[in-house]
FIKEDO-705462 format. One line per 8 residues: for each residue x, y, z of C-alpha. Coordinates in Angstrom, 2 decimals. Example, Ala and Ser with C-alpha at 12.3 -4.5 7.8 and 13.67 -1.06 7.14 Angstrom:
FIKEDO-705462
12.30,-4.50,7.80 | 13.67,-1.06,7.14
end
This chain:
FIKEDO-705462
-20.85,75.76,-4.65 | -19.31,78.37,-6.84 | -19.21,78.24,-10.38 | -17.55,76.11,-12.11 | -14.05,76.53,-13.48 | -13.38,73.11,-15.08 | -15.18,70.80,-17.22 | -13.77,67.31,-17.52
-14.79,65.22,-19.76 | -14.47,61.62,-19.57 | -15.74,59.46,-23.19 | -16.33,55.38,-22.17 | -17.56,52.68,-22.88 | -19.72,52.73,-19.60 | -19.38,48.33,-19.87 | -20.05,46.26,-16.14
-16.14,45.13,-16.36 | -15.21,49.19,-15.88 | -17.38,49.85,-13.12 | -14.81,50.33,-10.59 | -12.47,51.48,-12.81 | -15.32,54.50,-13.40 | -15.76,55.17,-10.49 | -11.87,55.61,-8.87
-11.85,58.23,-12.18 | -14.62,59.91,-11.05 | -13.44,59.75,-7.48 | -9.91,61.14,-8.74 | -11.23,64.14,-10.75 | -13.20,64.95,-7.58 | -10.38,64.77,-5.16 | -7.97,66.83,-7.36
-9.18,70.26,-7.04 | -10.72,72.52,-4.08 | -12.52,74.07,-7.17 | -16.34,72.99,-8.22 | -15.46,71.10,-11.25 | -18.24,69.44,-13.80 | -17.78,66.24,-15.05 | -19.21,65.57,-18.73
-19.56,61.46,-19.18 | -20.20,60.75,-22.82 | -21.15,56.96,-23.28 | -20.37,55.74,-26.49 | -21.12,52.72,-27.96 | -23.87,50.03,-27.35 | -22.12,47.84,-24.98 | -22.88,50.14,-21.80
-23.69,48.46,-18.59 | -27.27,49.61,-17.43 | -26.11,49.78,-13.59 | -23.26,51.80,-14.34 | -25.14,54.33,-16.08 | -27.63,54.94,-13.59 | -25.13,55.35,-11.03 | -23.39,57.89,-13.20
-26.40,59.59,-14.40 | -27.30,59.91,-10.07 | -23.84,61.78,-9.62 | -25.01,65.72,-8.92 | -21.87,66.55,-10.34 | -22.17,64.73,-13.88 | -23.46,65.86,-17.04 | -24.02,62.02,-18.55
-24.36,62.24,-22.29 | -25.14,58.87,-24.99 | -23.95,59.07,-28.62 | -24.31,55.79,-30.45 | -21.31,55.13,-32.10 | -18.42,53.47,-30.19 | -15.81,56.58,-30.85 | -13.69,57.74,-27.89
-12.40,60.55,-30.40 | -16.16,61.19,-31.14 | -17.02,61.60,-27.73 | -14.63,63.52,-26.48 | -14.77,66.16,-29.33 | -18.96,65.52,-28.25 | -18.78,66.38,-25.21 | -16.31,69.40,-25.82
-19.23,70.68,-27.49 | -21.17,70.45,-24.05 | -18.12,72.35,-21.91 | -19.46,75.50,-20.36 | -16.47,76.08,-18.27 | -13.11,78.43,-19.16 | -10.94,75.46,-19.26 | -11.62,71.88,-19.41
-9.65,68.36,-19.88 | -10.15,64.94,-20.62 | -9.34,61.69,-19.31 | -9.60,58.00,-20.05 | -12.55,56.10,-17.90 | -9.75,53.88,-16.71 | -7.11,56.71,-15.77 | -7.17,59.17,-12.23
-5.30,62.43,-11.93 | -3.63,62.85,-8.66 | -4.84,64.42,-5.69 | -4.62,68.65,-6.34 | -3.79,68.00,-10.26 | -6.35,70.14,-11.58 | -5.55,72.71,-9.43 | -2.12,72.79,-10.17
-2.82,72.29,-13.99 | -5.44,75.80,-13.62 | -2.28,77.72,-11.42 | -0.12,76.78,-14.46 | -2.89,78.26,-17.26 | -3.87,81.22,-15.57 | -0.29,82.38,-14.27 | 0.66,82.82,-18.16
-1.64,84.42,-20.39 | 0.21,83.19,-23.14 | -0.29,79.15,-22.45 | -3.15,77.72,-23.74 | -2.58,74.05,-22.76 | -0.92,72.39,-19.91 | 0.67,68.69,-20.25 | 1.09,66.80,-16.41
2.98,64.02,-16.22 | 1.58,60.81,-14.32 | 2.24,57.26,-13.68 | 1.58,54.18,-15.01 | 1.11,51.01,-12.29 | 1.91,47.83,-12.92 | 2.99,44.50,-11.05 | 2.14,46.45,-7.94
4.90,49.17,-8.93 | 4.42,52.94,-9.93 | 6.70,54.42,-12.18 | 6.69,57.71,-13.90 | 5.15,57.36,-17.50 | 7.08,60.23,-19.25 | 11.16,60.76,-17.90 | 11.67,64.02,-19.73
8.84,66.70,-19.91 | 10.46,69.95,-21.14 | 8.95,73.35,-21.39 | 10.73,76.34,-22.59 | 9.69,80.05,-22.83 | 11.59,80.00,-26.34 | 9.54,77.52,-27.71 | 6.43,79.46,-27.35
7.90,82.78,-28.33 | 8.57,81.10,-31.88
end
């Protein structure tokens, strides 16, 4: 495996009821890139489940961290301090990346030296249907020059 280009930070309470969601999230990240990705999972608070934490710790591509304060923003900030790659992203533990999504975001960042951030759209799944989350995401190079 080559060097890691992207770290993905996942803040989570690692509760038993979130077990399947966390595993889907992790697996979606793995499918989002052809490049090696290192995940930084920051379990925060005291509601965690030992079996969920054990599974996370068994994964070779996961850097498992624990913070006693139950705060997602603080968990992300702590995870950011552990990033050791040129690029990083964050994702909620109940969300998923689409196949190839990380590669598309990397291509956008690497193709424009002025780019600092890529915001990607997604789908909301409800009642058996997927709907586009945002109907209008626009980028104009004029806005970047202001």
